[in-house]
C-alpha positions in Angstrom: 0.0 0.0 0.0 1.4 3.4 -1.0 0.6 6.7 0.8 -0.8 9.7 -1.1 2.1 12.1 -0.7 0.0 15.3 -1.1 -2.6 14.2 1.4 0.0 13.1 3.9 1.9 16.4 3.4 -1.2 18.4 4.1 -2.3 16.3 7.1 1.1 16.4 8.7 1.4 20.1 8.2 -1.9 20.8 9.8 -1.2 18.5 12.7 2.2 20.0 13.4 1.1 23.6 12.9 -2.0 23.1 15.0 0.1 21.5 17.7 2.5 24.4 17.9 -0.5 26.8 18.0 -2.4 24.9 20.7 0.7 24.4 22.8 1.5 28.1 22.7 -2.0 29.0 23.9 -1.8 26.4 26.7 1.4 28.0 27.8 -0.1 31.5 27.6 -3.2 30.6 29.6 -1.2 28.7 32.2 1.3 31.6 32.6 4.2 29.3 31.9 7.8 30.4 31.7 8.5 31.7 28.1 11.7 29.6 28.2 9.6 26.4 28.0 9.7 26.6 24.2 13.1 28.2 23.9 14.1 25.7 21.2 11.2 26.7 18.9 12.3 30.4 19.3 15.7 29.5 17.9 14.3 27.6 15.0 11.1 29.6 14.0 12.0 33.2 13.2 9.5 35.5 15.0 8.0 32.9 17.3 7.3 33.8 20.9 4.9 32.7 23.6 2.4 35.5 22.7 -0.8 35.6 20.8 1.0 36.9 17.7 3.7 34.3 18.2 1.1 31.5 18.2 0.1 32.6 14.6 3.7 32.8 13.6 4.3 29.3 15.1 1.2 28.0 13.2 2.5 29.2 9.9 6.1 27.9 10.5 4.6 24.7 11.9 2.4 24.2 8.7 5.5 24.7 6.5 7.8 22.6 8.7 5.3 19.8 9.1 4.4 19.8 5.4 8.1 19.4 4.4 8.6 16.7 7.0 5.4 14.9 6.0 6.3 14.9 2.3 9.7 13.4 3.1 8.2 10.8 5.4 5.6 9.8 2.9 8.1 9.6 0.0 10.5 7.5 2.1 7.7 5.2 3.2 6.6 4.7 -0.4 10.1 4.0 -1.5 10.7 1.4 1.2 7.3 -0.2 0.9 7.9 -0.6 -2.8 11.3 -2.2 -2.3 10.1 -4.6 0.4 7.0 -5.6 -1.6 9.2 -6.6 -4.6 11.7 -8.4 -2.3 8.9 -10.6 -0.8 7.6 -11.5 -4.2 
């Protein structure tokens, strides 16, 4: 079975972008330490634990997740094809 790369790319991008957005809002509402997501601040330009930062994180997460999802789906299809022909 092969994965639809476009569908997987979109789904993974939405999942990761939404996760960054929701996690940011959880931290805002809980009043958590802004250093909790310090790693994302170094990776995603303009990201911060703020309402505007949640939108920036959503956009970066959509892009980052889409690229990662495309690579993962492509790699899965490649390996699934090789193992299917090896088993006969």
